C-alpha positions in Angstrom: -8.5 6.9 24.7 -12.6 5.7 24.5 -12.6 7.1 20.6 -9.5 4.7 20.2 -11.4 2.0 21.7 -14.1 2.6 19.7 -12.3 2.8 16.5 -13.7 6.2 15.9 -10.9 7.3 13.7 -11.7 11.0 12.6 -13.1 11.9 15.9 -10.0 10.8 18.0 -7.9 12.9 15.1 -10.1 15.9 15.9 -9.5 15.4 19.7 -5.7 14.8 19.1 -5.6 18.2 17.6 -7.4 19.8 19.8 -5.3 18.5 22.9 -2.0 19.8 21.1 -3.3 22.8 20.2 -3.8 23.4 24.0 -0.2 21.7 24.7 2.5 21.4 22.4 4.3 19.0 24.5 1.3 16.4 25.2 2.9 13.1 24.1 -0.4 11.4 24.1 -2.3 13.5 21.7 0.7 12.8 19.4 0.5 9.5 20.4 -3.5 8.7 19.8 -2.9 10.9 16.5 -0.4 8.7 15.1 -2.7 5.5 16.2 -5.8 6.9 14.2 -3.6 8.2 11.2 -2.4 4.3 11.0 -5.4 3.1 11.2 -6.7 5.5 8.0 -3.8 4.5 6.3 -2.0 7.6 6.2 1.5 6.6 7.1 3.6 9.4 6.3 1.5 11.7 9.0 1.1 8.8 11.5 5.1 8.6 11.3 6.0 12.3 12.0 3.1 12.2 14.8 4.3 9.0 16.7 8.3 10.3 16.5 7.1 13.3 17.4 5.7 11.4 20.5 9.0 9.4 20.7 10.8 12.6 21.1 8.7 14.0 23.9 9.1 10.7 25.5 12.9 10.7 25.7 13.0 14.3 26.9 10.1 13.4 30.0 11.9 9.9 30.5 7.9 8.6 30.1 7.1 5.0 30.7 5.8 4.8 27.4 8.8 5.1 25.3 8.6 1.7 24.3 5.1 1.4 22.9 5.8 4.5 21.2 9.0 3.1 19.8 6.7 1.0 18.3 4.6 2.9 16.9 7.1 4.8 14.9 8.2 1.2 13.5 4.9 0.1 12.5 4.0 3.4 10.9 7.9 3.1 8.9 6.8 0.0 7.7 3.5 1.0 6.6 5.5 3.9 4.9 7.5 0.6 3.0 4.1 -1.3 2.0 2.9 2.3 0.4 6.2 2.8 -1.5 6.2 -1.3 -2.3 2.4 -1.5 -3.5 3.6 1.3 -6.3 6.7 -0.1 -7.1 5.1 -3.6 -8.0 1.9 -2.1 -9.5 3.6 -2.0 -13.2 5.5 -5.8 -12.7 2.1 -7.4 -11.1 0.0 -6.1 -14.2 2.4 -8.0 -16.6 2.6 -10.9 -14.4 -1.0 -11.1 -14.6 -1.4 -10.8 -17.8 0.9 -13.7 -18.4 -0.5 -15.7 -15.8 -3.9 -15.0 -17.7 -2.3 -16.0 -20.9 -1.1 -19.6 -19.2 -4.5 -20.0 -18.0 -6.7 -19.6 -21.3 -4.4 -22.0 -22.5 -5.6 -24.4 -19.9 -9.0 -23.9 -20.7 -8.5 -24.4 -24.5 -6.5 -27.8 -23.4 -9.4 -29.2 -21.4 -12.1 -27.7 -24.0 -10.7 -30.0 -26.2 -10.5 -33.4 -24.3 -13.8 -33.0 -25.0 -12.9 -34.2 -28.9 -10.8 -36.9 -28.1 -12.3 -40.4 -27.6 -11.4 -41.4 -24.1 -13.3 -43.1 -21.2 -13.7 -41.5 -17.8 -10.5 -42.9 -16.4 -8.5 -41.4 -19.2 -10.0 -38.5 -19.4 -9.7 -37.3 -15.7 -5.8 -38.4 -16.2 -5.4 -35.9 -18.6 -7.3 -33.0 -17.0 -5.3 -33.7 -13.9 -2.2 -33.6 -16.1 -3.2 -30.2 -17.6 -3.8 -28.7 -14.8 -0.6 -30.1 -13.0 1.4 -28.3 -15.9 -0.6 -25.3 -15.9 0.0 -24.5 -12.2 3.9 -25.5 -12.2 4.5 -23.5 -15.2 2.7 -20.4 -12.8 4.7 -21.3 -10.4 8.2 -21.1 -12.3 7.1 -17.3 -14.1 6.3 -16.3 -10.5 9.9 -17.6 -9.3 11.6 -15.8 -12.7 9.8 -12.3 -11.5 11.0 -12.9 -8.3 14.3 -13.4 -9.2 14.5 -11.0 -11.7 12.8 -8.2 -9.1 16.3 -5.5 -8.6 15.0 -4.9 -5.3 15.7 -8.2 -4.5 18.9 -8.9 -6.9 22.2 -8.0 -4.1 20.2 -9.7 -1.4 20.5 -12.8 -4.0 23.7 -12.5 -5.6 25.1 -12.5 -1.6 22.5 -15.6 -1.2 24.1 -17.2 -4.8 27.9 -16.5 -3.0 27.2 -18.1 0.6 25.5 -21.0 -1.5 28.0 -21.6 -3.8 30.8 -21.4 -1.0 28.8 -23.9 0.9 27.8 -26.2 -2.3 24.4 -25.7 -1.8 22.1 -26.6 -4.7 21.5 -23.4 -7.0 18.1 -24.1 -6.8 18.0 -23.5 -3.0 18.2 -19.2 -4.6 14.8 -19.4 -5.3 13.7 -20.0 -1.4 16.5 -18.1 0.4 15.2 -16.0 3.6 15.0 -12.1 3.8 17.7 -11.1 6.6 18.7 -8.9 9.0 22.0 -8.0 9.5 23.0 -8.8 13.3 24.2 -5.4 13.8 21.1 -3.8 13.3 19.7 -6.0 15.9 19.1 -5.0 19.6 20.7 -7.8 22.3 17.7 -7.1 24.4 14.7 -7.4 22.8 16.2 -9.2 19.0 14.6 -6.5 16.8 15.8 -4.2 14.6 16.7 -1.1 16.2 15.1 2.1 16.0 17.0 4.9 18.1 20.4 3.0 18.5 22.7 4.7 21.8 26.0 3.1 22.5 27.6 2.5 26.1 31.3 3.6 27.1 31.8 -0.2 26.7 31.0 0.0 22.9 27.8 -2.1 23.2 24.9 -0.4 21.2 21.1 -1.0 22.0 17.7 0.4 21.5 17.1 3.8 23.5 13.9 2.2 24.6 14.5 -1.0 25.8 17.9 -0.1 27.4 16.3 2.3 29.3 13.1 -0.5 30.2 16.2 -3.0 31.4 18.0 0.2 33.6 14.5 0.2 35.5 15.0 -3.0 36.8 19.1 -3.0 36.7 21.7 -0.8 36.4 23.8 -2.8 34.5 25.2 -3.5 31.2 23.2 -6.4 29.9 25.9 -8.0 27.9 28.9 -7.6 30.2 26.6 -7.0 33.4 29.2 -4.0 33.9 28.0 -0.9 35.9 25.8 1.3 33.8 23.5 4.2 33.8 21.6 6.5 32.1 24.1 9.0 31.9 26.2 6.5 30.0 24.2 6.2 26.7 25.3 8.0 23.6 23.5 8.6 20.5 25.2 6.2 18.0 24.4 7.9 14.8 26.3 5.9 12.2 24.0 3.0 13.4 20.9 4.8 13.4 21.3 5.9 9.8 22.2 2.5 9.0 19.1 1.3 10.6 16.8 3.8 8.7 18.4 3.1 5.8 17.7 -0.6 6.2 14.0 0.2 7.2 13.7 2.4 4.4 14.7 -0.5 2.0 13.2 -3.4 3.9 9.9 -2.1 6.0 9.3 -6.2 5.9 12.2 -6.5 9.3 9.7 -4.7 11.4 8.1 -7.5 12.3 11.3 -10.3 11.6 
């Protein structure tokens, strides 16, 4: 713990591994290991460690379940971010070349003003127009790239349908917000579920948050009917849906 606070990540990893070697059931060892791995930008290793820590929490009903569950999600998000960086690398190179071209044109236009017989106010006005024109072109270029992004296409098609049905101007399509389906949202924490469980009444909650709720009240958070820990069952279909969504939309962890 002290090494974590000191941000001595490598030493923390060494200590955690030693602790795990001594006791494979050491939840804190995996928990601290995952935090250090995440800090060093090793999301795949961090996700594996965090998931193991989470499983230990569930087995022992550890009070750190919520914190460990959040760590699993953060590792998942960092994995997604790493994939996204690789995915947009090629696209960003093309975008950067086009933006550089627009900037060169702007520079040439500004230099050409020196050969015009303009007074101070006229030259200032011409410069402002050139700057504004270049900025608008770059913004339009970035919007075109955003709309053409295959990753966003399905979301934008759905958004287009909603906008058309509601008779909203199509220009709004460029500013459509990213959305999370309601059925993936935990009704206690209002965040995307990581490990959903279902009650006997059919309501689904994230395991970590409903466990915390049951420590305070033995009732279903929505229906207020009696609810015990033994009544919770894994919602495997919903869990798969959550995993698939987060794998493609890691930003939703902080939604």
